[in-house]
C-alpha positions, 0 to 999 in steps of 0.5 A: 102076260100074267093073267092075275097077281096075289094079294096075300095067301087068301085072294088074287086080282084078275088082271082080264078086264077093268073091274079087276076083280078080287077073287078069294079062294074058290069064288069067281069074278063078275064075269062069273067064269074066272075063279081063284082055284088054288091061288090060281086064276082058272077060266072055266071056259078055256076050249069049251065055246058056246057058239062057232059060226062062219060069218061075212066080215060084214057081220062084225060088222067091219066094213073097211077090213078085208070086205067080201071075206069070211071069219071063223066067229067064236063065243063062250059064256059069261059077260063083264057087263049086264046090258039089258037089251042084249041080243045074245044074253042066252050066252052072255047072261049065263055061266053054265059051261058045257064041257062036253064041248071041247075045241083046242086052239089048235082045233079052232085054227084048223076050222078056219083053215078048213073053211078057207076064212081069211080071220077068226073073230072073238065075238058073241060075248065079251072076248076080254073075259075069255082072253086066255083062250082067245089069246092061244087061238090068235097066237097059232092063228097069226102063225098060220097067216089069219087075222084076229078080230075082237068084238067087244064092249072096250073093257079090257084091262090096261095089261090086256091092251097093252099085249093085244097089238101083238097079235090082234088085227081088228077091233069093233068096240061098242060105244053104248052110251055117253052117259056115266050114270047109264054105264054105271047104273044100268051097264054096270061099268065105267064109261071113262074106261070104255073111252080110254080103251077106245083111245088106246086101240086108236093109238095101236096098229089094230084096225078099229071101228065103232058100233052104237046101238041106238035105243029109243029114249035110252041113247038116241037123243041129238045131244047124246050123239053129238057128244060121241061124235066129238069124242071120236073126232077129237080123240080118235079121228075122223077116219074111224068108221062108225056103225049105227045099229036099230035096236029090236026089242029083246031080252030085258027090253022087249017092250021097248019100240025099235029104233026108227029109220028117222032116228038113224038117219038123223044120227047119221047126218049128226056124225057127218056133220062133225066131219066123220067120213064112214058112217054106216046104218045096220039092222035096218034096211039102207045103202051100207056101201062105201063111198069115196069121201072126196068125189062120192064114188061108190068104192065098196058096194054092199047089200045086206052082208054081201060086198064087193070092191069096186073102185078101190086099188091100193087103199085109193079111190080109182076115180079121184086117188083119195086115200081110204082108210082101211085094211083092203087085202 
């Protein structure tokens, strides 16, 4: 795809995310890293990552995609949202690019192969805003037999969403709230755009899981959780795993209390009452294992980020034969 289109001799429109920023010569978009330079879209973070780590796949979190494998995780700087609770704000809310750090797409793929990772994850900050770099890595990775994963706010442009299935294998998308006002006034995005992306991911061949960070007095009411659950069931399907993550004070919300276990358990019970088969709690001590929704046999055991497949063969529960949604090998 072409990452921008011309408006006139003075401006271009960026096609990477749903903000569709109009950029005049020398100016950047909302993300702060995509510029109009000589009437071309230039991504300032291309080949300049801010973070590279080897993570367990469960940390993404992805629980139904290659469990117990490792993923080479990479992020840059910048973001197209303004979440006041961001745990990676030191990189997502800065636009300072360290150009002395250089990793070409070939370098990233070679690192993943060298460390015997099964996938590459585009994460830590919003990958849509550095999509040209991510895609070039991902296409090479796919040629080498590696899987590709997005950890995203779900604010990709429709053009990016149409192209992603050609090289992306899995995604964990944040559903941060079900309030249009909260998305607009606080996060500086549009809830409908995120919902459209979630539907797009669910209709593609990309494996999808969802994460909701539960923040006290922000999005943890039963009514809001019920609205999210209804959307997931009616628009995405009961097989989509839903991760509730516990909030811990950080960034601009450092005086907000952490999420209680009672709130986390209530959210899980609500999700289950709507028929969502796979509901997980993160950032808090609990049993994160995967159980068969039909006979309750433990299929995948998890202790922290350590996972082990126990009673799952050919995507089926070995006890009752129930088909378990996911990508297991």
